[in-house]
N, C-alpha and C positions, 0 to 999 in steps of 0.2 A: 605207353606210347600213344600217339594221337590215333593210330589205327585201332588200338584196343578200345580207347575211349569212344571212338565213333561207333564201333560195333556194339559196345555196351549201351550207348544212347539209343541206337536203333532197336536193340532187343527190348529195352524198357518201353519204347514207343509202341512196338507191336503188342506187348502185353497189355498196355493201356488201351489200345484199340479194341481189344476183345472185351474189355470191362465196361466201356461207356460209349455214349455217342459223342461226336465232336460238338464243340460249342464255338460259334463264330462271334465276331465283334459286335453283332447286333443283339447278342444275348439270347439267341434262339438255338435250340437243340435240333440236330438233324441226325436220324439214324445213319449208321455207317453206309448202308446201301445207297441212300439218297445222296449223301455227301459225295460219293465217288461216281455219281451218275454222269457228271459232265467232265470234259477234258480239263486238265489242270495246266495252267500256264502262270508264270510268275514274273512280276515286274519289280525292279529295284527302285528304291526311293531313298535319297539322302536322309540320314537319321534325323536331321534337324527339320526336315519338311514333313515328316509323318504326322505331326500335330495338325497341319493344314489339311491333310488327307482325311484324318479322323474327324476333325471338327469339334467344336465345343459340345461336350456331352455325347459325342459320337454321332451327332446329327448328319454330318457330311457323308460318312461311310455308310450309315444306315440308308440314306437317301439313294446313293448310287447302287447299293445292293438291291433296293426295291425296284429301281428303274431298269437295271440291267438283268435282273433275275438271277444273278450270280451269287455264290457264296464267296465271301471275302475275309481273309484273315491276315493279320500283320504280325510279323515276328517280333519277339522281344529282344532277340539277339541279331546282330548284323551278319550278313553273308561273310564268311571267313575272308580275311585279308582285304576288306573293303570298308568304306564308311556308309554302307547302304543297308537299310532294313529290307526285308523281303515281304512283298505283298502277294499272297497266294490267291489265285482266282480260279474258281471251279464253276463251269457253266458252258453255255453254247458259244459259238464263235462270235456272233454279233454282240452279245452281252459282254464277252471278255474284252473285245476291242473297245467297247464303251468305257469299261473300267480303266483300261490302259490309257485311253485319251484323257479321262478324268484325272488320273494320277499325273500325267504329263502336264496338264494345265496347272495343277497345284505346284509342281516343281518349277515351272516356268514363271509363275507369278509370285512365288514365295521369296522372302528375304531372309538372310541369315540373322537369327536372333543375336542381340549384342553379347550374350554370355557365351556364344559358341566361338572358341578360339582356334579350332583346328582347321577351319576353312576361311579363306579370304575372298574378297569380292571377285577377283579374277578366276579363281577356282570355281566359285559358284556360277559365274556367267558361262564358263565353259561347260559346266554340268547341265545347264539349261538347254544346251544345244544337242544333248544326247538323250536317247532312250535306251535303257538297259533291261534286257529280258534274261530270264533263266529258262533254259530248255533242257530236255533230256539229252544226255550225252549221245544217245543213239540217234537223235534228230540232227546233230551237228553235220553229219555226213550228207544228209538230204539238203540242208541249207547251203552247204558248200557246193555240192554237185560234183559230178565226175570231172576231175582235173580243174576244179574251181569254177566250172562253167556257170553254175547258178549264182554264186555270190558275186562273180564278176559282172554278170548280167544285171543284178540288182544295183551294184555300184554305178554302172554306166547309165541305167535307166533312170535312176532317181538322183544321180549326182551326189551321192552320200559316201561317207567313210564307214566301213563295216569292219569291226574287230570281233573275232571269235576266240574264246578261250581255248588254248591248245591243250592237247592231252597232258603234256608235262607240266602245265599250269593248273590242272584240275585239282580240286581239293580231295585229298586221300580218303577213299571210302564213300564219297558223295557223288552220285551219278547225275549231277547238274552242271551245266556249263553256261557261262555268261556270254551274251551276244550284245554288242553295242553298236547302235546306228547313230551317226553324228553328222550334223550339217547346220549351218547358220539358217538354212531354209527349213523352218519347223514343219511346213506342210510336206516337204520331201521326206523328212524323217517319218512323219505319220503315215504317209502313203507306203513307204518301204516296209514299215512295221506291219501294216495291214496285210501286205502280201506275205510276209514272213509268217504271221499268225495263221493265215490260211494254209500255208504249207505245213505248219505244225499240226493243224487240225486234220489235215489229209493223211498224216503219217500215223499208221496204226501202232508204230513202235514208240510213239511219243507219250509214254506213260510216266507221270511224275507223282510222287507222294505229295498230298496236300499239306500234310502236317509233319514238318521236319524240325528237329531240335538242333538248331545251328550252333548252340553252345557246345554240343558234343563234338563238333568239328572245329572248334577253336574260334567261333564267332564272338566278337566283343559284345558287351551289353549295349543296349540301345543308347544309353548315355553313360559316359565314364568320366572320372575325375580329370583325366588329361584333356578332355574336350571342353567341359563346361561346368565342372563342379558336380556333375552327377544327376542333374534334373533338368526337365524342360520347364523353364520358368514362364513360358507363354501361357501356361494353364490351359491345357487342351481338354478340360472337362473330366479330369480324373481317370483318364484311360490307362494310366500306369498302375492303378490301384490293385488290380487283380492279376494273378499269375496262373490261375487255374485254366482248365480247358486243354491242357496237355502240351507236351513237346516244346516248352519254352515260348509259347504263344500267349499273348494277352487274350483273355477270354471275353472280356466285355469292354465296350467303349464308353460306358457311362451308365 
């Protein structure tokens, strides 16, 4: 069953943690202690836009990693039941926000490659108006607030639509929930996300695993035949070439 597979995947991941350091997309190794030193927050990106985030030869992701001071890793598998790959960010609050804004800029400016058949222009345009985060399921209550007080205040203050994954929608065995902030006013989205990220960083319970194997929870491959023939033909610098580094994550970007 999916629950058993999820547990099995997590067990393998923990065993792997003890044997090696993590490896990020910039090709640098970090000891486990250093890797976990910053708060982890995750932002979702449509699978067809991650090539723009990574850049040719990994140049774009390496640059934002250096500028933000954050560790950044991009999943090889999509978040379950979505068309999104997961960008894990570990670092300080200001740097994490810088990475999220960078990803949003790439999503907003990217075009659907001709070979991608599962998304149309209307869907892509709607996706550009949203920012999607993954947060710890223990943080959802803080973001909602007592009686919905906090989330309603955020909606009113920024004039945005906020959707939070409900408990019965959560992926079995995975302690992560999706939060979507949407508006035609991209600055309103960014401002709301900034306040949400601040609340996440203030929440001591907001602990997330940096390295999660989403395949173990039913996440689809980053490219599948039903989408586009199984490859990213834009040529993003060979960033699909390696699958090492653990947990279904691409280890290097070039």
